[in-house]
C-alpha positions as CSV (number, residue, x, y, z in Angstrom):
1,X,94.6,45.7,85.4
2,X,95.2,45.5,89.1
3,X,93.5,42.8,91.1
4,X,92.8,45.3,93.8
5,X,89.1,46.3,93.6
6,X,89.2,48.9,96.5
7,X,88.6,52.6,95.9
8,X,88.7,53.7,99.5
9,X,90.5,52.9,102.7
10,X,89.4,49.5,104.0
11,X,90.2,48.1,107.4
12,X,90.1,44.5,108.4
13,X,87.4,44.4,111.1
14,X,88.8,42.4,114.0
15,X,86.5,44.1,116.5
16,X,82.8,44.2,117.4
17,X,81.6,45.3,114.0
18,X,78.6,43.2,113.1
19,X,75.9,43.1,110.5
20,X,72.7,41.4,109.7
21,X,71.6,40.7,106.1
22,X,68.0,39.8,105.7
23,X,67.6,36.1,105.0
24,X,71.3,35.2,105.7
25,X,73.4,34.4,108.7
26,X,76.5,36.6,108.7
27,X,79.3,34.8,110.6
28,X,81.8,37.7,110.5
29,X,82.4,41.1,109.0
30,X,85.9,40.7,107.5
31,X,86.4,44.2,106.2
32,X,84.7,47.5,106.0
33,X,85.4,50.4,103.7
34,X,85.7,54.0,104.7
35,X,82.5,56.1,104.5
36,X,80.5,52.8,104.0
37,X,81.9,52.3,100.5
38,X,81.7,48.5,100.8
39,X,82.3,45.5,103.0
40,X,83.4,41.9,103.0
41,X,81.4,39.3,104.9
42,X,81.7,35.6,105.7
43,X,78.4,33.8,105.6
44,X,77.0,30.3,106.0
45,X,75.2,30.4,102.7
46,X,75.7,32.3,99.4
47,X,74.2,35.7,99.3
48,X,71.6,36.2,96.6
49,X,71.9,38.6,93.7
50,X,69.9,41.8,93.8
51,X,69.6,44.5,96.4
52,X,70.2,43.4,100.0
53,X,68.9,45.0,103.2
54,X,71.8,45.3,105.7
55,X,71.9,46.4,109.2
56,X,75.4,47.4,110.4
57,X,76.3,47.6,114.1
58,X,79.5,49.6,114.8
59,X,81.3,49.4,118.2
60,X,80.7,53.1,118.9
61,X,77.6,52.7,121.1
62,X,75.4,54.3,118.4
63,X,72.2,52.9,116.8
64,X,72.5,50.3,114.1
65,X,72.8,51.7,110.5
66,X,70.3,50.5,107.9
67,X,72.0,50.1,104.5
68,X,71.4,48.8,101.0
69,X,74.0,46.8,99.1
70,X,74.7,44.4,96.3
71,X,77.1,41.5,96.0
72,X,79.9,42.5,93.6
73,X,82.1,39.4,94.0
74,X,81.9,36.0,95.9
75,X,84.0,33.0,96.8
76,X,82.9,29.7,98.3
77,X,84.9,27.2,100.3
78,X,83.9,23.6,100.9
79,X,85.1,21.9,104.0
80,X,84.4,18.3,105.0
81,X,81.5,19.2,107.3
82,X,80.4,22.7,106.2
83,X,80.6,25.4,103.6
84,X,81.6,29.1,103.9
85,X,81.0,32.0,101.6
86,X,82.8,35.3,101.4
87,X,81.2,38.1,99.5
88,X,82.3,41.6,98.6
89,X,79.4,44.1,98.9
90,X,79.0,47.5,97.4
91,X,77.0,49.7,99.7
92,X,74.9,52.5,98.3
93,X,72.6,55.3,99.6
94,X,74.7,55.5,102.8
95,X,73.6,58.7,104.7
96,X,76.3,61.3,105.3
97,X,76.0,60.9,109.1
98,X,76.5,57.1,108.8
99,X,79.5,57.7,106.5
100,X,81.1,59.9,109.2
101,X,80.4,57.3,111.9
102,X,82.0,54.5,109.9
103,X,85.1,56.6,109.0
104,X,85.4,57.7,112.6
105,X,85.3,54.1,113.9
106,X,87.9,52.9,111.2
107,X,90.2,55.9,112.0
108,X,90.2,55.0,115.7
109,X,91.1,51.4,114.9
110,X,94.0,52.5,112.6
111,X,95.3,54.9,115.3
112,X,95.3,52.3,118.1
């Protein structure tokens, strides 16, 4: 079995893509999947199990996108003075318009 869990195109987000997850401080969006299939985020504390409320801000001047997701994998790193957590999120119920916006933003980043 391959160690690659990705089903869709996924781009490392080195731009102004941001998200808010209720009850958690997201430090950085590390990756975002095409059509809103999933994302990888760096946080200051471990994300809880269960459904999460997520607000995604793309760098396309559009309104934030409200999403739902679940943690499908996680890693934690302990440093001397702080701890960081990386989580892979599976997103669900992403409206078609939001899927198109996400894919458009990712395509522009790949082409540039």
